[in-house]
C-alpha positions in Angstrom: 52.4 -12.3 -50.0 48.9 -12.6 -51.9 46.9 -10.6 -54.7 43.7 -10.3 -56.3 43.5 -11.3 -60.0 43.5 -8.9 -63.1 40.5 -5.9 -62.0 37.2 -6.5 -64.1 34.1 -4.0 -62.5 32.0 -6.7 -64.3 33.2 -9.2 -61.6 32.1 -9.6 -58.4 34.0 -12.8 -57.4 37.4 -13.1 -58.7 40.1 -16.2 -59.0 42.7 -15.5 -55.4 45.8 -16.8 -53.9 45.2 -18.9 -51.1 47.6 -20.5 -49.0 48.4 -24.1 -50.4 46.9 -25.6 -47.0 43.2 -24.4 -48.8 42.7 -25.2 -52.8 39.2 -25.1 -53.5 38.1 -22.1 -55.8 35.6 -19.4 -55.9 33.9 -19.5 -59.4 32.7 -16.0 -61.2 29.3 -15.3 -59.8 27.7 -15.1 -64.1 24.2 -14.7 -64.0 23.1 -18.5 -64.5 26.4 -19.6 -61.8 25.6 -18.1 -58.5 28.2 -17.6 -55.9 29.9 -21.2 -54.0 31.9 -21.6 -51.6 33.0 -24.8 -50.5 33.6 -26.0 -47.1 37.8 -25.8 -47.6 37.5 -22.0 -48.2 34.2 -21.0 -46.0 34.0 -23.7 -43.1 31.7 -21.7 -40.7 28.8 -21.6 -43.0 26.5 -23.9 -44.1 24.8 -23.7 -47.5 25.7 -20.3 -49.7 28.0 -17.7 -48.3 27.9 -14.3 -48.9 30.1 -12.2 -50.7 31.6 -10.5 -47.4 31.7 -13.9 -45.5 34.0 -15.8 -48.3 35.8 -12.2 -48.2 36.5 -12.1 -44.4 37.5 -15.8 -44.3 40.0 -15.2 -47.2 40.8 -12.0 -44.8 41.4 -13.8 -41.9 43.0 -17.3 -43.9 46.0 -14.9 -45.3 45.6 -12.8 -42.1 44.9 -9.3 -43.6 42.4 -6.9 -42.9 38.7 -7.0 -43.1 37.7 -6.7 -46.5 36.3 -2.5 -47.0 36.2 -0.5 -49.9 39.4 1.2 -49.8 41.3 -2.0 -50.6 39.7 -2.8 -53.2 37.7 0.0 -54.4 37.7 0.0 -58.2 35.0 -2.8 -58.2 33.3 -2.6 -55.0 31.1 0.9 -55.2 28.6 2.0 -52.1 26.1 -0.2 -53.8 28.1 -3.3 -54.2 29.1 -2.7 -50.5 25.8 -2.1 -49.6 24.3 -5.4 -51.3 27.3 -7.3 -49.6 26.1 -6.1 -46.3 22.4 -7.1 -46.3 23.7 -10.6 -47.9 25.7 -10.5 -44.4 22.7 -10.3 -42.2 20.7 -12.2 -44.5 23.0 -14.9 -43.3 23.9 -14.0 -39.7 19.8 -14.5 -39.6 19.8 -17.2 -41.4 22.5 -19.4 -39.3 22.7 -21.7 -36.4 23.6 -19.7 -33.7 26.5 -22.9 -33.0 27.8 -22.3 -36.7 28.0 -18.6 -36.7 31.7 -16.9 -37.4 33.4 -15.6 -34.3 32.1 -11.5 -33.5 36.0 -10.5 -34.9 35.2 -11.8 -38.2 32.4 -9.9 -38.7 32.3 -6.7 -36.4 34.0 -3.9 -39.2 31.2 -5.1 -41.6 28.6 -4.8 -39.1 30.3 -1.9 -38.3 29.3 -0.4 -41.4 25.4 -0.5 -41.4 24.9 2.8 -40.1 26.6 4.1 -42.6 25.2 2.7 -45.8 22.3 2.0 -44.8 21.8 5.7 -42.6 18.0 7.0 -44.1 17.0 2.9 -44.3 15.0 2.4 -41.6 13.2 -1.2 -42.2 16.5 -2.6 -42.8 19.0 -1.4 -39.9 15.3 -2.4 -37.4 16.5 -5.5 -39.1 19.8 -5.8 -38.7 19.4 -4.7 -35.2 17.4 -7.4 -34.5 19.2 -9.9 -36.0 22.6 -8.9 -34.3 21.0 -8.9 -31.0 19.3 -12.9 -31.3 22.4 -14.3 -32.6 25.1 -12.1 -30.6 23.3 -11.8 -27.8 26.1 -13.1 -25.4 28.7 -10.4 -26.9 28.4 -7.4 -24.6 30.2 -5.6 -28.3 27.4 -6.7 -30.8 25.0 -5.0 -27.9 26.4 -1.9 -28.2 26.7 -2.1 -32.4 23.0 -2.7 -32.1 22.7 -0.1 -29.8 23.8 2.5 -32.6 22.0 0.8 -34.9 18.5 1.3 -33.0 19.7 5.0 -32.3 20.1 5.6 -35.9 16.9 4.9 -36.2 15.3 6.6 -33.6 17.3 9.4 -35.1 15.2 9.3 -38.4 11.9 8.0 -37.0 11.4 9.6 -33.0 8.3 7.8 -32.7 9.5 4.5 -34.1 8.0 1.9 -32.0 10.8 -0.8 -32.9 13.9 1.3 -32.2 12.5 2.5 -28.9 11.4 -1.2 -27.9 14.6 -3.2 -28.9 17.1 -0.4 -27.4 15.0 -1.3 -24.3 16.0 -4.7 -24.7 19.4 -4.4 -25.0 20.3 -1.7 -22.3 18.6 -3.9 -20.0 20.5 -7.1 -21.2 23.8 -4.2 -20.6 22.8 -3.7 -16.8 21.9 -0.1 -17.8 18.3 0.4 -15.9 17.8 3.8 -16.3 18.3 3.8 -20.0 16.5 0.5 -20.6 13.2 2.4 -18.5 13.6 5.2 -20.6 14.1 3.1 -23.9 10.9 0.7 -23.4 8.1 4.1 -21.7 9.2 5.8 -24.9 7.9 2.7 -26.4 5.0 2.6 -24.5 4.2 6.2 -25.2 3.9 5.5 -28.9 1.4 2.2 -27.9 0.1 1.7 -25.1 0.2 -2.0 -24.6 3.0 -3.6 -26.0 4.7 -6.9 -25.8 7.2 -6.5 -22.9 10.7 -7.7 -22.2 10.5 -9.5 -18.3 12.5 -11.6 -16.7 12.4 -15.1 -17.5 9.9 -16.0 -14.4 7.2 -13.9 -16.6 6.5 -15.3 -19.9 3.4 -13.9 -21.4 3.0 -11.1 -23.1 1.2 -8.0 -23.0 -0.7 -7.9 -27.1 -0.6 -4.6 -29.0 -4.1 -2.7 -29.1 -5.8 -3.2 -32.4 -9.2 -2.3 -33.1 -10.6 -5.4 -33.3 -8.3 -7.2 -30.5 -8.8 -5.4 -27.0 -5.7 -5.1 -24.4 -5.4 -7.9 -21.9 -2.3 -9.0 -20.2 -1.6 -12.0 -18.2 -1.6 -12.2 -14.1 2.7 -13.2 -15.3 3.2 -10.1 -16.6 1.1 -7.5 -14.1 0.1 -10.0 -11.6 -1.1 -7.4 -9.6 -4.2 -6.7 -11.4 -6.5 -8.2 -13.2 -7.9 -7.5 -16.5 -6.2 -4.7 -18.2 -3.4 -2.7 -17.4 -2.6 0.4 -18.4 0.5 1.8 -19.5 1.7 2.9 -16.4 1.2 -0.3 -15.0 3.2 -2.0 -17.6 5.8 0.7 -16.5 5.9 0.2 -12.5 6.4 -3.5 -12.7 8.7 -3.1 -15.3 10.6 -0.3 -13.2 10.4 -3.1 -10.3 12.1 -6.0 -12.5 15.0 -3.4 -13.5 15.1 -2.1 -10.0 15.5 1.3 -11.1 12.9 4.6 -10.7 10.0 5.0 -12.0 9.8 6.4 -15.5 9.8 10.6 -15.4 8.8 12.8 -18.5 12.5 14.3 -18.8 13.7 10.5 -19.0 11.9 10.3 -22.5 11.1 14.2 -23.3 10.8 13.7 -27.3 8.2 11.5 -27.3 6.7 11.3 -23.8 4.7 14.7 -23.8 2.4 16.2 -21.4 -0.8 15.0 -22.8 0.3 11.4 -22.9 1.3 11.9 -19.1 -2.0 12.7 -18.5 -3.5 10.2 -20.4 -1.4 7.7 -18.3 -1.9 9.4 -14.9 -6.1 8.8 -16.0 -5.2 5.7 -17.3 -3.7 4.9 -13.7 -6.3 6.0 -11.6 -8.9 4.1 -13.6 -7.2 1.0 -12.7 -6.9 1.2 -9.1 -10.5 1.8 -8.7 -11.5 -1.1 -10.4 -9.3 -3.2 -9.2 -10.1 -5.5 -5.7 -8.1 -4.3 -2.8 -6.3 -7.4 -2.3 -4.7 -6.9 -6.2 -3.7 -3.6 -5.9 0.0 -2.8 -6.0 1.5 -1.7 -3.5 1.9 1.7 -2.4 5.8 2.1 -3.2 5.2 1.0 -6.6 2.3 3.9 -8.0 3.1 6.6 -5.8 6.0 8.5 -7.9 2.8 8.6 -10.5 -0.1 9.7 -8.6 2.1 12.0 -7.0 2.1 14.5 -10.4 -1.3 13.6 -10.8 -1.9 18.1 -9.4 0.8 19.1 -11.7 -0.8 17.7 -14.9 -4.4 18.1 -13.7 -4.4 21.6 -11.7 -7.6 23.3 -13.2 -9.3 19.4 -13.9 -11.7 19.7 -10.3 -14.1 16.3 -11.9 -10.4 14.2 -11.8 -8.7 15.6 -8.8 -12.0 14.5 -6.8 -11.9 11.2 -8.6 -9.1 10.4 -8.4 -8.4 11.8 -4.7 -12.1 9.8 -3.9 -10.1 6.1 -5.2 -6.8 7.3 -3.7 -8.7 7.5 -0.4 -10.8 3.9 -0.7 -8.5 1.8 -2.6 -5.0 2.7 -0.1 -7.2 3.4 3.3 -4.9 2.0 5.6 -1.3 3.8 4.2 -0.6 7.0 5.8 1.2 9.1 3.0 -1.2 7.3 0.5 -4.2 9.6 2.9 -1.5 12.7 2.5 -1.6 12.2 -1.8 -5.5 12.7 -1.4 -4.9 16.1 1.1 -3.0 17.2 -1.4 -5.5 16.5 -3.7 -8.4 18.1 -2.4 -6.4 21.3 -1.3 -5.7 21.7 -4.9 -9.3 21.7 -5.8 -9.9 24.0 -2.8 -7.8 26.5 -4.1 -9.3 26.6 -7.6 -12.6 26.7 -6.2 -12.8 27.4 -2.4 -16.5 26.5 -2.5 -16.6 22.9 -3.3 -18.5 20.6 -1.3 -17.4 17.6 -2.4 -13.5 18.8 -1.6 -14.1 19.9 1.4 -16.3 16.6 3.0 -13.4 14.6 1.3 -10.8 16.7 3.2 -12.8 16.2 6.5 -12.5 12.7 5.9 -8.8 12.3 5.4 -8.5 14.6 8.0 -10.4 12.5 10.5 -8.4 9.4 9.4 -5.6 11.2 9.8 -6.2 11.5 13.3 -6.6 15.1 13.4 -9.6 16.7 14.7 -9.7 20.0 14.3 -8.5 20.8 10.4 -11.5 17.8 10.1 -14.1 19.5 11.7 -13.0 23.1 9.6 -13.2 20.7 6.9 -16.8 19.5 8.1 -18.0 23.1 8.9 -16.6 24.3 5.8 -18.9 21.8 3.6 -22.2 22.3 5.8 -21.7 25.6 5.3 -22.1 25.1 1.4 -25.2 22.4 2.1 -26.9 23.2 5.5 -29.1 20.0 5.2 -26.3 17.6 4.3 -26.9 14.6 6.2 -23.9 13.0 5.2 -21.8 16.2 6.9 -23.6 15.8 10.0 -23.8 12.4 10.4 -19.6 12.6 10.0 -19.4 15.2 12.0 -21.8 13.5 14.9 -19.1 10.3 14.7 -16.4 12.6 14.5 -17.4 14.2 18.3 -18.2 10.5 19.6 -14.4 9.6 18.5 -13.1 11.9 20.7 -15.8 11.4 24.0 -17.5 14.5 22.8 -21.2 13.1 23.3 -23.2 15.0 23.8 -22.5 17.5 20.9 -22.7 14.3 18.9 -26.6 13.3 20.1 -26.9 17.3 19.4 -26.0 16.2 15.8 -27.8 12.8 15.2 -31.1 14.5 16.6 -30.2 17.1 13.5 -30.1 14.1 11.1 -33.2 12.2 12.6 -35.4 15.6 11.7 -34.6 14.9 8.4 -34.3 11.1 8.1 -37.0 10.7 10.8 -36.6 6.3 9.9 -32.6 6.6 9.5 -32.2 3.4 11.6 -28.2 3.6 11.1 -28.4 7.1 12.9 -30.3 5.9 16.1 -27.5 2.6 16.5 -24.9 5.5 16.5 -27.2 7.9 18.6 -27.9 5.0 20.9 -24.0 4.1 21.4 -23.2 7.8 22.0 -25.4 7.9 24.7 -23.4 4.9 26.0 -20.5 6.7 26.3 -22.4 9.7 27.7 -23.5 7.2 30.4 -27.0 7.3 29.9 -27.7 3.8 28.6 -30.9 4.5 29.1 -32.3 7.0 27.2 -30.3 5.6 24.2 -33.0 2.8 24.7 -36.1 4.6 23.0 -34.1 4.9 20.5 -32.7 1.7 19.6 -36.4 0.0 20.4 -37.8 2.6 17.7 -34.9 1.0 15.1 -36.8 -2.6 15.6 -39.9 -1.2 15.1 -38.5 -0.1 11.9 -36.8 -3.6 10.6 -37.8 -6.1 13.1 -35.6 -8.9 11.6 -32.3 -7.2 11.8 -30.0 -9.0 14.5 -27.8 -6.9 14.7 -30.2 -4.6 16.5 -30.9 -6.5 19.3 -26.9 -7.1 19.9 -27.1 -3.2 20.5 -30.1 -3.6 22.3 -28.5 -6.1 24.9 -25.5 -4.0 24.8 -27.4 -0.9 26.0 -28.6 -2.8 28.7 -25.5 -4.1 29.9 -24.4 -1.1 30.6 -27.1 0.2 32.4 -26.4 -3.2 34.7 -30.2 -5.0 33.7 -28.2 -8.4 32.6 -31.1 -10.4 32.6 -33.2 -8.7 29.8 -29.5 -7.7 28.0 -29.1 -11.8 27.6 -32.9 -12.0 26.4 -31.6 -9.7 23.7 -28.3 -11.2 22.8 -30.6 -15.4 22.8 -33.1 -13.1 20.3 -29.9 -11.6 18.3 -28.8 -15.6 18.2 -32.0 -17.2 17.2 -31.4 -14.6 14.2 -28.3 -15.4 13.4 -26.3 -18.0 14.7 -23.4 -17.3 12.9 -21.9 -14.4 14.1 -19.4 -14.4 17.0 -20.1 -11.1 18.2 -22.9 -12.5 19.5 -21.3 -15.1 21.8 -18.5 -12.2 22.4 -21.6 -10.3 24.1 -23.2 -12.8 26.2 -19.7 -14.2 27.6 -19.5 -10.5 28.4 -23.0 -10.9 30.1 -21.3 -14.1 32.3 -17.7 -11.7 32.6 -20.0 -9.1 34.4 -21.6 -11.4 36.4 -18.5 -13.1 37.5 -19.9 -16.2 35.9 -17.1 -17.7 35.3 -18.6 -21.6 33.5 -20.7 -19.9 31.1 -18.3 -17.4 30.5 -16.1 -19.6 29.4 -18.9 -22.2 26.8 -20.1 -18.4 25.1 -16.5 -17.3 24.2 -15.8 -20.8 23.4 -18.7 -20.4 20.6 -17.1 -17.6 19.3 -13.4 -19.1 18.6 -15.5 -22.1 16.5 -16.5 -19.8 14.7 -13.4 -17.6 14.4 -10.9 -19.2 15.7 -7.9 -17.1 14.5 -9.6 -14.0 16.2 -6.7 -13.2 19.0 -9.1 -11.0 21.1 -11.2 -14.1 21.9 -8.5 -15.7 23.4 -8.0 -12.8 26.1 -11.8 -13.0 26.9 -10.9 -16.5 27.4 -8.3 -15.8 30.0 -10.7 -13.5 31.6 -13.2 -15.7 31.7 -10.9 -19.0 33.1 -9.3 -16.4 35.8 -13.1 -16.3 37.7 -12.9 -20.4 37.4 -11.1 -22.7 40.4 -8.2 -22.7 39.0 -8.3 -20.9 36.5 -5.3 -18.6 36.7 -3.0 -21.6 35.1 -5.3 -21.6 32.2 -6.0 -18.1 31.6 -2.1 -17.5 31.5 -2.3 -20.5 28.9 -5.4 -18.6 26.9 -3.2 -14.9 26.8 -0.1 -16.9 25.7 -2.3 -18.1 22.5 -3.0 -15.0 22.2 0.3 -13.7 21.4 1.0 -16.4 19.1 -2.2 -15.1 17.3 -0.9 -11.3 17.8 2.3 -10.6 19.1 1.1 -7.0 19.5 -2.2 -7.8 21.3 -1.6 -5.0 23.8 -4.7 -6.5 26.4 -2.9 -10.1 25.9 0.4 -8.4 26.8 -1.3 -6.3 29.6 -3.9 -9.3 31.4 -0.1 -11.6 31.4 1.8 -9.4 32.9 -1.1 -8.2 35.2 -0.8 -12.5 36.2 2.5 -12.6 36.9 2.1 -9.5 39.4 -0.8 -11.0 41.4 0.7 -15.0 41.4 4.6 -14.8 40.9 6.8 -14.0 43.8 7.9 -10.4 43.0 11.3 -10.8 44.7 12.4 -13.1 42.0 14.3 -11.0 40.1 13.6 -12.5 36.8 10.0 -12.5 37.4 10.5 -8.8 37.9 12.4 -8.8 34.5 9.6 -10.5 32.6 6.7 -8.2 34.4 8.3 -5.1 33.5 8.9 -6.6 29.9 5.3 -7.7 29.3 3.9 -4.0 30.6 7.0 -2.2 28.7 5.3 -4.0 25.6 1.6 -3.3 26.0 2.6 0.2 26.5 4.7 0.1 23.4 1.7 -1.6 21.2 -0.8 0.7 22.6 0.9 4.3 25.0 -3.8 4.5 24.8 -4.3 1.5 26.8 -5.4 3.0 29.7 -5.4 0.4 32.3 -1.9 -1.1 31.4 -0.3 1.8 32.2 -2.7 2.1 35.2 -1.6 -1.7 36.0 1.6 -0.9 35.1 2.0 2.2 38.4 0.3 0.0 40.6 3.0 -2.8 40.0 5.7 -0.4 40.1 4.5 1.2 43.6 3.8 -1.8 45.5 7.2 -3.0 44.5 8.3 0.4 45.6 9.5 2.3 42.6 7.5 5.3 43.3 9.1 7.9 40.8 8.9 5.1 37.9 5.7 4.9 38.6 5.0 8.6 38.1 6.3 8.4 35.5 5.0 6.0 33.8 1.3 8.0 34.5 3.2 10.9 33.0 4.0 9.5 30.0 0.1 8.5 29.1 -2.2 11.0 27.8 -5.8 10.6 28.4 -7.9 11.6 25.7 -10.7 12.4 28.4 -12.2 13.9 31.2 -13.0 10.3 32.9 -9.2 9.5 31.4 -8.1 12.4 32.7 -9.6 12.1 36.5 -9.0 8.4 36.8 -5.1 9.3 36.2 -5.2 13.0 38.7 -6.5 10.1 41.4 -3.7 7.8 40.6 -0.7 10.6 41.2 -2.7 11.7 44.9 -3.2 8.1 46.0 1.3 7.0 44.7 2.1 10.5 46.2 0.2 10.2 49.6 -1.5 7.1 50.5 0.8 4.9 52.8 -1.0 1.1 51.6 -0.2 0.9 47.9 -2.3 -1.6 47.6 -5.4 0.8 48.5 -4.6 2.5 45.0 -6.1 0.2 42.4 -8.9 -0.1 44.2 -9.7 4.2 45.0 -8.5 4.7 40.9 -11.7 2.2 39.8 -14.4 3.6 41.9 -13.4 6.8 40.7 -13.2 5.4 37.2 -16.6 4.2 37.8 -18.3 6.5 39.6 -17.2 9.3 37.0 -20.0 10.1 35.3 -20.7 12.9 33.4 -23.2 15.1 34.2 -26.9 16.1 34.1 -25.8 19.5 35.2 -23.3 20.4 33.1 -24.1 23.5 31.7 -24.2 25.2 35.3 -21.2 23.9 36.2 -17.5 25.1 34.4 -14.6 25.7 36.4 -10.9 25.6 35.0 -8.7 23.6 37.0 -5.1 25.0 37.3 -3.0 21.7 37.0 0.8 20.9 37.8 2.3 20.9 35.1 5.4 19.1 36.0 3.2 16.1 36.4 2.6 16.3 32.4 -0.7 14.0 32.9 -3.6 16.6 31.7 -1.2 19.3 30.8 -1.5 23.0 30.3 -2.8 25.6 32.2 -7.1 26.3 32.6 -8.1 23.2 31.6 -12.5 23.3 31.4 -14.2 20.9 32.7 -17.4 20.4 31.3 -19.7 17.1 31.7 -17.4 16.0 34.1 -19.4 16.0 37.6 -20.3 13.1 39.6 -24.0 13.9 40.4 -26.2 12.7 42.6 -29.1 12.7 42.6 -30.8 15.8 40.9 -29.9 18.5 43.0 -27.0 20.8 41.1 -25.8 21.7 44.2 -24.8 18.3 45.7 -23.0 17.5 42.6 -21.9 20.2 42.8 -20.2 19.8 46.1 -19.1 15.9 46.1 -16.9 17.1 42.8 -15.2 19.9 45.0 -15.0 17.6 47.7 -13.1 15.0 45.3 -10.9 17.5 44.3 
């Protein structure tokens, strides 16, 4: 049995009856005598214990419940309770963790904090932080802290500390969604904050003040140099917590639409200023950027800026391109005469391999600005990209009418003439460009390329040598020189120059493919060629040309009757076409190989799966079909196909010949009915009728 001595409202502490094992006494507190307790009473504490702690110690010793007002209400008024609770929290904050009392000795008192300090924000935050820091391994203590910080938010919805520390608590409790909500709320009140990050990330983001610019070390936002935006910090936290990116519904009571707009604007600005190599992965920003149209639907200036920024920075990501399309389409909905939106939409559709949509967008832009060189150039390049070279040339000529000294236009047009099989016509333009920029080595490279296509190899080599004298560190110079000797079947010189390119650019797989082609011309070259192709595949296992040439080498120099060789050859051709289904050479080689080995139907199937992109390719495929189906000597097939390919010239007389071809749809090669053959006349001489007649005979 135990009892308190005669009650007196003037004394906080009274002489208590304690077990015989504890003989020390707790003197009454007076003005001159501070409350003290010997170690035999409060063994868990160094220094001076609070009244609450003494009560708790006695309560445990006496095997009675922890003290509360109802136990001794005649002396313990609400003010006294608050005083004791405040002292208790202060003692906890000052006590080393190793000397803290067990959680079950303080929990009942600490659970009363919200009741007694419901409007005292400063003390509630102090108490919550103290309990979190001192009892951070106790899940029940964390939940008490959450309740404390939630009370602060009820009183002050804009309180940064409460939201931030609640975020840390939820993170500690492995509740990522709630943690992110809290962090987002804190970020909404302060753009830059001290962040909780995993142990591997220790640096901090200081709060922004008038005198202190916002900064962030790379250890917090490793993807960014300089200043991260609130959105970027959110994304970093989201990834660290493995939770979805923030959205307004998570924390709408503080994250207003204006705040979202501010963060989105900052995010886009940060993306625009960040080097591509340091950008975050697309999946870290996509959820935020998808909100742009919703929040800026009428802000044309920002929408265009955002669309251009995303296009330029994430130009290799197809999903980013589609987001940009949506942004520019929104601009057009608001302003149907907006030139920038239509022009950039055209570029996006071109990037997405949608030529019809791209052309529509460019033509709409050109209708607004009829003399826009930028749009005309884009249209010309689009025509070249899809092998409509005569249209490309016409558009380039219009550009030159407006910019007669545009060297880049002359270079582009000369390339179109190569595609149009009229390199001689392109020579006059590239020569004119050289008179404007005589020290530009790239112009000599281009002129040499034109001469090479015109089969003027000697003059082509002279231009390449001139380019080398102006710039000897560009590997393309030596690749082109090697090509000259490949064309003329001079294997030793071809190897010599491609090796120089490899010295300058040793990690490029295409150089080793060309080295293999050069070795193939030398005596005993197939073995070295095979090693070169294999080296190319070591650098890039998806190099379609290396796979194609290695398969062809096996087909030509190995025993086709060997099942293992046949399996490996088939596998290499299949890989080459899987990597690049438009690799015409690989498809024709594979069809040839299958036909030569008696697999006629497989050969036809391989051809049917091809998708010719030009009239020349379509003609090549048709002739291959005829050879496979009709030619009793399959070895002639490849030769016939190559001859047709080399002979197929877009005609001078395209304007007089336009014949619809109803190709066998079952073959599915150049599919559909009534496919117009325009600019695909094999002309001999200037006589138009001769050209038409010869084409009819070939068909």
